[in-house]
C-alpha positions in Angstrom: 23.6 -12.4 5.0 20.3 -14.1 4.2 19.3 -11.3 1.8 22.7 -11.1 0.2 23.1 -14.8 -0.4 19.6 -15.3 -1.7 19.9 -12.5 -4.2 23.5 -12.9 -5.4 23.4 -16.7 -5.7 20.3 -16.3 -7.8 22.1 -13.8 -10.0 19.5 -11.1 -9.3 21.0 -8.5 -7.0 18.3 -5.9 -7.4 15.4 -5.8 -5.0 12.0 -4.1 -4.6 10.2 -3.3 -1.3 6.7 -1.9 -0.9 7.0 1.0 1.5 3.9 1.8 3.7 5.5 4.0 6.4 5.2 1.2 8.9 7.9 -0.6 10.9 8.0 -3.9 8.9 8.7 -2.4 5.4 11.1 0.1 7.0 13.2 -2.6 8.6 13.2 -4.7 5.4 14.3 -1.7 3.4 17.1 -0.9 5.8 18.3 -4.5 5.9 18.3 -4.6 2.1 20.5 -1.5 1.9 22.9 -3.1 4.4 23.0 -6.3 2.4 23.1 -5.0 -1.2 23.7 -1.2 -1.1 21.3 1.7 -1.7 21.6 1.5 -5.5 20.2 -2.1 -5.5 16.9 -1.2 -3.8 13.8 0.4 -5.3 11.1 1.4 -2.8 7.5 1.6 -4.0 4.9 3.7 -2.2 1.3 2.8 -3.3 -1.0 5.2 -1.4 -4.7 5.1 -1.4 -7.4 7.4 0.0 -6.9 5.7 3.4 -3.1 6.5 3.5 -2.5 9.0 6.3 -0.3 12.1 6.0 1.9 10.5 8.6 2.5 7.5 6.4 3.6 9.8 3.5 6.0 11.6 5.8 7.4 8.4 7.3 8.1 7.0 3.8 9.7 10.2 2.7 11.9 10.3 5.9 13.0 6.7 5.3 13.8 7.2 1.7 15.9 10.2 2.5 17.8 8.5 5.3 18.6 5.4 3.2 19.3 7.3 0.0 17.2 5.0 -2.1 15.1 5.5 -5.2 11.4 5.4 -4.6 8.4 5.3 -6.9 5.0 6.5 -6.0 2.0 4.7 -7.7 -1.4 5.7 -6.4 -3.9 2.8 -6.4 -7.4 4.4 -5.9 -8.3 4.4 -9.6 -7.3 0.7 -9.9 -9.2 -0.2 -6.7 -12.3 1.6 -7.9 -12.1 -0.2 -11.3 -11.8 -3.6 -9.6 -14.8 -2.8 -7.4 -16.9 -1.6 -10.3 -16.0 -4.7 -12.4 -16.9 -7.2 -9.7 -20.0 -5.3 -8.9 -21.2 -5.5 -12.5 -20.4 -9.1 -12.7 -22.3 -10.2 -9.6 -25.0 -7.5 -9.7 -24.2 -6.3 -6.2 -21.8 -3.8 -4.7 -18.6 -5.4 -3.1 -17.9 -4.2 0.4 -15.9 -4.7 3.5 -13.0 -7.2 3.3 -13.4 -7.6 -0.4 -12.5 -4.0 -1.0 -9.7 -4.1 1.5 -8.2 -7.1 -0.1 -8.5 -5.5 -3.6 -6.1 -2.8 -2.3 -3.6 -5.4 -1.0 -3.7 -7.5 -4.2 -3.3 -4.4 -6.5 -0.2 -3.5 -4.5 1.1 -7.0 -4.8 0.5 -7.1 -8.6 2.2 -3.7 -9.1 5.3 -4.9 -7.1 5.5 -8.1 -9.1 5.0 -6.2 -12.4 7.9 -3.9 -11.5 10.0 -6.9 -10.6 9.4 -8.3 -14.0 10.2 -5.0 -15.7 13.4 -4.4 -13.8 14.6 -8.0 -13.4 14.4 -7.7 -9.6 13.2 -9.7 -6.7 10.4 -8.5 -4.3 11.3 -8.8 -0.7 8.2 -9.7 1.4 7.7 -7.7 4.6 5.3 -9.9 6.6 6.4 -11.0 10.1 6.0 -14.2 12.1 3.2 -12.9 14.3 1.1 -12.0 11.2 1.9 -15.3 9.6 0.8 -17.2 12.7 -2.5 -15.4 12.7 -3.1 -15.5 9.0 -3.1 -11.7 9.0 -2.1 -11.3 5.4 -3.8 -11.2 2.0 -2.9 -14.1 -0.4 -1.6 -12.7 -3.7 -1.4 -9.3 -2.1 1.0 -8.5 0.8 1.9 -12.2 0.8 3.8 -11.9 -2.6 7.5 -11.9 -3.0 10.6 -14.0 -3.5 11.9 -14.0 0.1 10.3 -13.4 3.5 12.9 -11.2 5.3 11.0 -11.0 8.6 9.0 -14.2 8.3 10.8 -15.8 11.3 10.6 -12.7 13.6 7.7 -11.9 15.9 6.6 -8.3 15.9 8.5 -7.4 19.1 11.7 -8.8 17.5 11.1 -6.6 14.5 11.1 -3.6 16.8 14.3 -4.8 18.4 15.9 -5.1 14.9 14.7 -1.5 14.1 16.4 -0.1 17.3 19.6 -2.0 16.4 19.6 -0.6 12.8 19.2 2.9 14.2 22.5 2.7 16.1 24.6 4.7 15.9 22.8 6.6 13.1 19.0 6.7 12.8 17.7 5.4 9.5 14.2 4.3 10.5 11.9 7.2 11.4 11.0 7.3 15.1 7.4 7.7 14.1 7.4 4.4 12.2 8.5 2.7 15.5 6.1 4.5 17.8 2.9 4.6 15.7 0.2 2.0 16.1 0.5 -0.7 13.4 -2.1 -0.4 10.7 -2.7 -1.8 7.2 -4.6 1.4 6.4 -7.1 -0.4 4.2 -10.1 1.3 5.8 -10.6 4.5 7.9 -9.1 4.2 11.4 -7.9 0.6 11.0 -5.5 -0.9 13.5 -3.9 -4.3 13.6 -5.3 -5.0 17.0 -8.8 -4.6 15.6 -8.3 -8.1 14.0 -5.5 -9.5 16.2 -4.7 -9.8 19.9 -2.3 -7.0 20.9 1.2 -7.9 19.8 2.6 -7.9 23.4 0.1 -10.7 24.1 0.3 -12.5 20.7 4.1 -12.6 20.3 5.2 -14.6 23.3 2.4 -17.2 22.7 3.6 -17.6 19.1 7.2 -18.1 20.1 6.4 -20.5 22.9 4.1 -22.6 20.8 6.0 -22.6 17.5 9.6 -22.5 18.7 9.3 -24.5 22.0 6.3 -26.7 21.2 4.2 -25.7 24.2 0.6 -26.9 23.8 -2.6 -25.2 25.1 -2.3 -26.7 28.6 1.3 -25.8 29.0 0.7 -22.2 27.8 -2.1 -21.8 30.3 0.1 -23.2 33.0 2.7 -20.5 32.1 0.0 -18.0 33.1 -1.5 -17.0 29.7 -5.3 -16.5 29.6 -7.1 -19.6 28.5 -9.4 -17.8 26.1 -6.5 -15.9 24.5 -4.4 -19.1 24.1 -7.3 -20.9 22.4 -7.9 -17.9 20.1 -4.2 -17.8 19.1 -3.8 -21.5 18.6 -7.0 -21.6 16.5 -5.7 -18.8 14.3 -2.4 -20.7 13.8 -4.2 -23.9 12.9 -6.6 -22.2 10.5 -3.9 -20.2 8.7 -1.7 -23.1 7.6 -3.1 -23.0 4.0 -1.9 -19.4 3.8 1.6 -20.2 5.1 2.0 -22.8 2.4 1.7 -20.1 -0.2 4.0 -17.4 1.2 7.6 -16.9 0.3 10.3 -18.8 2.1 11.6 -17.0 5.2 15.1 -16.4 6.4 15.3 -18.7 9.5 16.7 -17.2 12.6 14.9 -19.1 15.4 15.0 -22.6 16.6 11.8 -23.4 14.8 10.3 -21.5 11.9 7.0 -22.0 10.1 7.5 -24.5 7.3 9.8 -27.5 7.9 10.2 -26.6 11.5 6.5 -26.2 12.3 4.1 -27.7 9.9 0.4 -28.7 10.2 -2.0 -30.4 7.9 -3.4 -27.8 5.5 -6.8 -28.4 7.0 -7.6 -30.4 10.1 -10.3 -30.9 12.7 -8.3 -31.9 15.7 -8.6 -30.4 19.2 -5.9 -30.6 21.8 -8.4 -30.8 24.6 -10.7 -33.3 22.9 
């Protein structure tokens, strides 16, 4: 309903979703097909040298199951060009996070370019757990018109995936069982940068949706150091959340009007 209302009331019933082979983009694509029909959705696969053979297969299986159009636009040449250009400009070779974010921003630019070309809206695929931790690239995977999963923690995304697969499977089983990864560098996993989702998700929900502070979360049995890490991530990521698409609200309190912090701050709950 959220996807359908947003798109049809804007008079723009065509949508675009970047497909990675992961659970988030698969769920958004499946929801878009339910909301608007398969003909309204264009999937876009944008592989790089870090894209695994499993991801190619998961995208292909999803596209086949949903019956949607899918474009494939490799990004290695573009990423190499960005790296070379910046390296010449600053007389040093870019590395690490800079190169990773080049890939995300190139993908975001391609999605928005295709949206311009086809008079369509990009559906953002980021979830609430990633948004809480700031695990997104501004002007990259943070682009789009609507955040479909922005008010769902990662475990809730998996729950939606299982519901979408009943009675007929549309989301590949491997997309559900694989370890989440942005595939921006060799061997990358989300839990290299984040607490594992089973630890992160309940803290995000209790803090954002029920208002539990650090002391209350520790009293609930969560590790003190973990709670401090997560709440610090949430506080430091507010400036990113102010720049992401509006999310479909499905919880008691979503980021934005329901849970809003100063963009920058230097307060401590335990001070």
